C-alpha positions as CSV (number, residue, x, y, z in Angstrom):
1,X,18.4,3.2,-1.3
2,X,14.6,4.2,-0.9
3,X,14.1,7.5,-3.2
4,X,12.0,10.3,-2.9
5,X,9.8,8.9,-5.7
6,X,8.9,5.9,-3.8
7,X,8.0,7.5,-1.3
8,X,5.6,9.2,-2.7
9,X,4.5,6.2,-4.7
10,X,4.1,4.4,-1.3
11,X,2.1,7.3,0.8
12,X,-0.4,8.1,-2.2
13,X,-1.4,4.3,-2.1
14,X,-1.6,4.1,1.6
15,X,-3.8,7.4,1.2
16,X,-5.9,4.5,-1.1
17,X,-6.0,2.6,1.0
18,X,-6.8,4.6,4.3
19,X,-9.6,6.1,2.3
20,X,-11.2,3.0,1.2
21,X,-11.5,1.1,4.5
22,X,-12.9,4.4,5.7
23,X,-15.8,4.5,3.1
24,X,-16.3,0.7,4.1
25,X,-16.7,2.0,8.0
26,X,-19.3,4.4,6.4
27,X,-17.3,6.8,8.1
28,X,-16.3,10.8,7.0
29,X,-13.9,12.4,7.3
30,X,-15.1,14.6,10.0
31,X,-16.4,11.4,11.6
32,X,-12.9,9.3,11.5
33,X,-10.8,12.9,12.6
34,X,-13.1,13.4,15.4
35,X,-12.4,10.0,16.3
36,X,-8.7,9.9,16.0
37,X,-8.2,13.8,18.0
38,X,-7.0,15.0,14.0
39,X,-8.3,17.6,11.9
40,X,-9.9,16.6,8.8
41,X,-7.7,17.8,6.8
42,X,-5.2,15.6,8.5
43,X,-7.4,13.0,6.9
44,X,-7.8,14.6,3.5
45,X,-3.5,14.9,3.8
46,X,-3.3,10.9,5.2
47,X,-6.0,10.0,1.8
48,X,-4.1,12.4,-0.8
49,X,-0.7,11.1,0.4
50,X,1.0,14.3,1.0
51,X,1.1,14.1,4.8
52,X,3.1,11.2,6.3
53,X,1.0,9.7,8.7
54,X,3.0,8.9,12.0
55,X,2.9,5.4,13.5
56,X,0.5,6.0,16.8
57,X,-1.5,7.7,14.1
58,X,-2.1,4.1,12.2
59,X,-2.8,2.4,15.3
60,X,-5.3,3.9,16.1
61,X,-7.0,4.7,12.4
62,X,-6.2,0.7,12.0
63,X,-7.9,0.1,15.0
64,X,-11.2,2.7,14.7
65,X,-11.6,1.0,11.3
66,X,-11.8,-2.0,13.0
67,X,-9.0,-3.3,10.8
68,X,-4.8,-4.6,10.8
69,X,-2.2,-1.8,10.4
70,X,-1.1,-5.0,7.9
71,X,-4.6,-4.6,6.1
72,X,-3.5,-1.2,4.8
73,X,-0.3,-1.8,4.1
74,X,-0.8,-5.3,2.4
75,X,-1.6,-4.3,-1.0
76,X,0.9,-2.1,-1.2
77,X,3.9,-4.4,-2.5
78,X,4.7,-6.1,-4.9
79,X,4.5,-10.3,-5.3
80,X,7.2,-12.5,-7.2
81,X,6.8,-15.9,-7.6
82,X,8.3,-18.4,-9.5
83,X,6.0,-21.0,-10.8
84,X,8.6,-23.4,-12.7
85,X,12.0,-22.8,-13.9
86,X,10.7,-20.4,-17.0
87,X,8.2,-19.9,-15.7
88,X,7.1,-15.9,-13.4
89,X,4.3,-14.1,-11.9
90,X,4.7,-10.8,-10.4
91,X,1.2,-9.8,-8.6
92,X,1.5,-5.9,-8.6
93,X,-1.7,-4.5,-6.7
94,X,-4.6,-4.4,-9.6
95,X,-2.2,-6.9,-11.8
96,X,-1.7,-10.4,-11.6
97,X,1.3,-10.7,-15.3
98,X,3.0,-13.9,-16.2
99,X,5.9,-13.9,-17.4
100,X,7.2,-17.0,-19.5
101,X,10.8,-15.7,-20.4
102,X,12.2,-14.9,-16.7
103,X,15.1,-12.7,-18.3
104,X,12.4,-10.2,-19.9
105,X,10.6,-10.6,-17.0
106,X,14.2,-9.6,-14.7
107,X,13.6,-6.4,-16.2
108,X,10.3,-5.4,-15.4
109,X,11.8,-7.2,-11.6
110,X,14.2,-5.4,-10.9
111,X,12.1,-1.7,-9.8
112,X,9.8,-4.0,-7.6
113,X,12.1,-6.0,-5.5
114,X,14.1,-3.3,-3.4
115,X,10.6,-2.9,-2.2
116,X,8.5,-6.0,-2.8
117,X,8.0,-9.3,-0.9
118,X,9.7,-12.6,-2.2
119,X,8.1,-15.6,-2.6
120,X,9.7,-18.9,-3.7
């Protein structure tokens, strides 16, 4: 079950990705809002993670920014790779951890696995 806390984290991270992509496109919040037919306040709320973006708006937003929807969503997930028995690599946005003890790592990973991509 997705908790309210996990949803809040997801939308906050999505908002950060939207803000970053908008800035890379050299657009102001007003510029982006105009191109999407939305208000600047909606863009502010998307970027702060306080307003859930509707799917059609996400698709339009990525089109305006000349990126794919996955470009915004991919960095939001943790990935785990088992390099060899007893060696676990956990990647979360901005950090990569090498864990030598799989049991200790398992405790850390439990909270990530429900909402992450698993790579073997």
